[in-house]
MDAnalysis code that builds the backbone (N, CA, C; Angstrom):
import MDAnalysis as mda
import numpy as np

u = mda.Universe.empty(288, n_residues=96, atom_resindex=np.repeat(np.arange(96), 3), trajectory=True)
u.add_TopologyAttr("name", ["N", "CA", "C"] * 96)
u.add_TopologyAttr("resid", np.arange(1, 97))
u.add_TopologyAttr("resname", ["UNK", "UNK", "UNK", "UNK", "UNK", "UNK", "UNK", "UNK", "UNK", "UNK", "UNK", "UNK", "UNK", "UNK", "UNK", "UNK", "UNK", "UNK", "UNK", "UNK", "UNK", "UNK", "UNK", "UNK", "UNK", "UNK", "UNK", "UNK", "UNK", "UNK", "UNK", "UNK", "UNK", "UNK", "UNK", "UNK", "UNK", "UNK", "UNK", "UNK", "UNK", "UNK", "UNK", "UNK", "UNK", "UNK", "UNK", "UNK", "UNK", "UNK", "UNK", "UNK", "UNK", "UNK", "UNK", "UNK", "UNK", "UNK", "UNK", "UNK", "UNK", "UNK", "UNK", "UNK", "UNK", "UNK", "UNK", "UNK", "UNK", "UNK", "UNK", "UNK", "UNK", "UNK", "UNK", "UNK", "UNK", "UNK", "UNK", "UNK", "UNK", "UNK", "UNK", "UNK", "UNK", "UNK", "UNK", "UNK", "UNK", "UNK", "UNK", "UNK", "UNK", "UNK", "UNK", "UNK"])
u.atoms.positions = np.array([
    [0.839, -1.173, 0.000],
    [0.000, 0.000, 0.000],
    [0.885, 1.236, 0.000],
    [0.749, 2.049, -1.034],
    [1.464, 3.310, -1.090],
    [0.753, 4.260, -2.036],
    [0.879, 5.559, -1.796],
    [0.243, 6.512, -2.693],
    [0.910, 6.481, -4.061],
    [0.150, 6.695, -5.092],
    [0.638, 6.687, -6.465],
    [0.221, 8.004, -7.123],
    [1.111, 8.612, -7.884],
    [0.829, 9.915, -8.496],
    [-0.403, 9.897, -9.380],
    [-0.630, 8.805, -10.091],
    [-1.774, 8.769, -10.999],
    [-3.061, 8.315, -10.323],
    [-2.953, 7.765, -9.127],
    [-4.136, 7.305, -8.392],
    [-3.972, 7.666, -6.925],
    [-4.113, 8.956, -6.573],
    [-3.779, 9.410, -5.221],
    [-4.823, 9.063, -4.171],
    [-4.772, 7.851, -3.654],
    [-5.640, 7.479, -2.542],
    [-4.940, 6.424, -1.709],
    [-5.350, 6.302, -0.473],
    [-4.839, 5.266, 0.402],
    [-6.024, 4.403, 0.781],
    [-5.986, 3.139, 0.430],
    [-7.099, 2.224, 0.669],
    [-6.727, 1.303, 1.816],
    [-7.395, 1.449, 2.943],
    [-7.043, 0.679, 4.128],
    [-8.147, -0.263, 4.569],
    [-9.154, -0.468, 3.764],
    [-10.280, -1.313, 4.145],
    [-10.358, -2.531, 3.219],
    [-9.206, -3.039, 2.820],
    [-9.141, -4.111, 1.836],
    [-9.783, -5.388, 2.352],
    [-9.606, -5.700, 3.621],
    [-10.117, -6.946, 4.177],
    [-11.618, -7.102, 4.090],
    [-12.364, -6.023, 4.175],
    [-13.818, -6.112, 4.181],
    [-14.431, -5.764, 2.829],
    [-14.288, -4.515, 2.419],
    [-14.993, -4.070, 1.217],
    [-14.106, -3.395, 0.187],
    [-12.897, -3.007, 0.542],
    [-12.033, -2.302, -0.388],
    [-12.430, -0.853, -0.599],
    [-13.190, -0.281, 0.328],
    [-13.627, 1.113, 0.212],
    [-12.461, 2.065, 0.446],
    [-12.465, 3.187, -0.272],
    [-11.501, 4.242, 0.007],
    [-11.971, 4.959, 1.263],
    [-11.144, 4.974, 2.282],
    [-11.526, 5.564, 3.561],
    [-11.243, 7.064, 3.569],
    [-10.029, 7.452, 3.234],
    [-9.632, 8.851, 3.225],
    [-8.848, 9.117, 1.950],
    [-9.203, 10.150, 1.243],
    [-8.487, 10.529, 0.027],
    [-7.073, 10.980, 0.398],
    [-6.081, 10.517, -0.324],
    [-4.691, 10.902, -0.083],
    [-4.474, 12.342, -0.537],
    [-3.895, 13.145, 0.337],
    [-3.530, 14.517, -0.009],
    [-2.018, 14.598, -0.044],
    [-1.477, 14.895, -1.206],
    [-0.026, 14.933, -1.351],
    [0.552, 16.165, -0.652],
    [1.836, 16.105, -0.298],
    [2.486, 17.265, 0.305],
    [2.501, 18.421, -0.681],
    [2.365, 19.633, -0.171],
    [2.371, 20.808, -1.036],
    [3.355, 21.851, -0.513],
    [4.634, 21.517, -0.494],
    [5.588, 22.500, 0.021],
    [5.680, 23.712, -0.898],
    [5.631, 24.905, -0.322],
    [5.744, 26.132, -1.113],
    [7.198, 26.356, -1.521],
    [8.101, 26.187, -0.587],
    [9.528, 26.325, -0.873],
    [10.296, 25.675, 0.264],
    [11.533, 25.352, -0.001],
    [12.367, 24.730, 1.012],
    [12.091, 23.240, 1.160],
    [12.807, 22.628, 2.076],
    [12.679, 21.193, 2.321],
    [11.638, 20.964, 3.415],
    [10.763, 19.999, 3.198],
    [9.711, 19.683, 4.160],
    [9.801, 18.224, 4.581],
    [9.504, 17.957, 5.846],
    [9.478, 16.593, 6.377],
    [8.066, 16.044, 6.236],
    [7.953, 14.809, 5.779],
    [6.652, 14.170, 5.620],
    [6.685, 12.824, 6.337],
    [5.672, 12.568, 7.150],
    [5.547, 11.295, 7.849],
    [4.193, 10.695, 7.495],
    [4.188, 9.463, 7.009],
    [2.948, 8.730, 6.761],
    [2.830, 7.669, 7.841],
    [1.691, 7.637, 8.524],
    [1.474, 6.684, 9.610],
    [0.230, 5.867, 9.304],
    [0.350, 4.555, 9.401],
    [-0.786, 3.659, 9.232],
    [-1.280, 3.281, 10.621],
    [-2.557, 3.561, 10.901],
    [-3.148, 3.289, 12.212],
    [-4.226, 2.218, 12.078],
    [-4.267, 1.316, 13.039],
    [-5.294, 0.271, 13.040],
    [-6.383, 0.657, 14.027],
    [-7.629, 0.495, 13.607],
    [-8.775, 0.805, 14.452],
    [-9.109, -0.421, 15.290],
    [-9.146, -0.243, 16.598],
    [-9.414, -1.357, 17.503],
    [-10.910, -1.595, 17.654],
    [-11.674, -0.532, 17.842],
    [-13.118, -0.669, 18.044],
    [-13.899, -0.439, 16.766],
    [-15.214, -0.299, 16.927],
    [-16.112, -0.081, 15.784],
    [-16.573, 1.370, 15.677],
    [-15.971, 2.273, 16.446],
    [-16.355, 3.679, 16.428],
    [-16.120, 4.281, 15.039],
    [-17.019, 5.143, 14.590],
    [-16.848, 5.823, 13.313],
    [-15.778, 6.896, 13.455],
    [-14.822, 6.896, 12.553],
    [-13.749, 7.884, 12.552],
    [-13.960, 8.798, 11.352],
    [-14.153, 10.082, 11.620],
    [-14.395, 11.048, 10.557],
    [-13.096, 11.723, 10.133],
    [-13.043, 12.132, 8.882],
    [-11.891, 12.847, 8.351],
    [-11.772, 14.196, 9.055],
    [-10.561, 14.568, 9.502],
    [-10.384, 15.883, 10.126],
    [-10.766, 16.990, 9.147],
    [-11.314, 18.080, 9.676],
    [-11.758, 19.181, 8.822],
    [-10.598, 19.925, 8.175],
    [-9.460, 19.999, 8.850],
    [-8.308, 20.678, 8.260],
    [-7.016, 20.020, 8.721],
    [-5.954, 20.252, 7.951],
    [-4.659, 19.642, 8.237],
    [-3.778, 20.524, 9.111],
    [-4.040, 21.821, 9.158],
    [-3.196, 22.753, 9.903],
    [-3.156, 22.364, 11.385],
    [-1.957, 22.227, 11.930],
    [-1.731, 21.858, 13.337],
    [-2.356, 20.516, 13.716],
    [-2.475, 19.609, 12.757],
    [-3.024, 18.280, 13.034],
    [-2.055, 17.502, 13.912],
    [-2.580, 16.838, 14.934],
    [-1.773, 16.019, 15.836],
    [-2.158, 14.552, 15.663],
    [-1.264, 13.776, 15.076],
    [-1.517, 12.346, 14.885],
    [-1.716, 11.657, 16.226],
    [-0.893, 12.013, 17.196],
    [-0.977, 11.391, 18.525],
    [-2.346, 11.644, 19.163],
    [-2.812, 12.887, 19.120],
    [-4.114, 13.223, 19.704],
    [-5.254, 12.530, 18.942],
    [-5.193, 12.541, 17.599],
    [-6.206, 11.897, 16.770],
    [-6.282, 10.401, 17.091],
    [-5.139, 9.751, 17.211],
    [-5.103, 8.318, 17.523],
    [-5.696, 8.036, 18.904],
    [-5.366, 8.854, 19.880],
    [-5.900, 8.648, 21.233],
    [-7.412, 8.852, 21.269],
    [-7.912, 9.880, 20.587],
    [-9.350, 10.179, 20.592],
    [-10.180, 9.078, 19.933],
    [-9.599, 8.370, 18.962],
    [-10.347, 7.366, 18.201],
    [-9.884, 5.937, 18.463],
    [-9.063, 5.748, 19.499],
    [-8.586, 4.416, 19.885],
    [-7.902, 3.711, 18.714],
    [-6.938, 4.400, 18.120],
    [-6.173, 3.864, 16.999],
    [-4.758, 3.554, 17.471],
    [-4.183, 2.477, 16.948],
    [-2.813, 2.119, 17.318],
    [-1.938, 2.125, 16.061],
    [-0.693, 2.599, 16.197],
    [0.196, 2.629, 15.031],
    [0.609, 1.222, 14.610],
    [0.623, 0.996, 13.302],
    [1.020, -0.296, 12.744],
    [2.310, -0.141, 11.940],
    [2.425, 0.960, 11.193],
    [3.612, 1.203, 10.375],
    [3.753, 2.701, 10.144],
    [4.965, 3.111, 9.807],
    [5.212, 4.522, 9.506],
    [6.400, 4.632, 8.559],
    [6.420, 5.712, 7.810],
    [7.569, 6.016, 6.955],
    [7.792, 7.524, 6.975],
    [9.021, 7.920, 6.718],
    [9.419, 9.321, 6.796],
    [10.228, 9.672, 5.551],
    [9.996, 10.852, 5.005],
    [10.850, 11.323, 3.916],
    [10.845, 12.840, 3.868],
    [11.838, 13.386, 3.182],
    [11.924, 14.825, 2.942],
    [11.505, 15.097, 1.509],
    [10.884, 16.244, 1.272],
    [10.532, 16.620, -0.096],
    [10.782, 18.108, -0.278],
    [10.959, 18.487, -1.540],
    [11.191, 19.883, -1.879],
    [10.530, 20.152, -3.222],
    [9.848, 21.260, -3.328],
    [9.192, 21.629, -4.591],
    [10.247, 21.882, -5.659],
    [9.988, 21.354, -6.862],
    [10.922, 21.563, -7.963],
    [10.853, 23.001, -8.444],
    [11.964, 23.506, -8.961],
    [12.021, 24.872, -9.472],
    [11.136, 25.011, -10.708],
    [10.682, 26.207, -10.982],
    [9.827, 26.446, -12.143],
    [8.422, 26.781, -11.707],
    [7.604, 27.192, -12.639],
    [6.261, 27.636, -12.293],
    [5.248, 26.512, -12.226],
    [5.435, 25.477, -13.027],
    [4.408, 24.441, -13.109],
    [4.633, 23.243, -12.224],
    [5.823, 23.092, -11.700],
    [6.098, 21.899, -10.910],
    [6.262, 20.679, -11.801],
    [6.194, 19.523, -11.223],
    [6.412, 18.271, -11.940],
    [5.145, 17.803, -12.638],
    [5.289, 17.222, -13.809],
    [4.161, 16.658, -14.541],
    [4.227, 15.143, -14.446],
    [3.107, 14.517, -14.172],
    [3.072, 13.069, -14.030],
    [2.413, 12.435, -15.244],
    [2.952, 11.314, -15.659],
    [2.358, 10.517, -16.721],
    [1.614, 9.379, -16.050],
    [0.404, 9.111, -16.496],
    [-0.415, 8.057, -15.887],
    [0.348, 6.741, -15.884],
    [0.353, 6.090, -14.743],
    [1.043, 4.813, -14.571],
    [0.034, 3.801, -14.069],
    [-0.406, 2.895, -14.917],
    [-1.431, 1.917, -14.543],
    [-0.894, 0.794, -13.672],
    [0.397, 0.801, -13.387],
    [0.971, -0.256, -12.547],
    [0.680, -0.043, -11.074],
    [0.251, 1.143, -10.667],
    [0.007, 1.456, -9.253],
    [-1.223, 0.749, -8.751],
])
């Protein structure tokens, strides 16, 4: 499971129905180098978990505690916006 440029979503409900739970939002650094952490959380109970209204000042730790979620995996990387006005162009990749 990983985000793909041509199909930007993270599907974490494969075992039951394969529904897209939360649409993947790619990093949007304006300038400089930015740190990005992707965390996969497992839901222990049956409580409904709603998508946060905004990303600004989002706390993964607080969100996980409020919804009884436990970390399963995580990855970290740095990214930087490419120079130029248009940024990078992606070609559809059906292998994702």
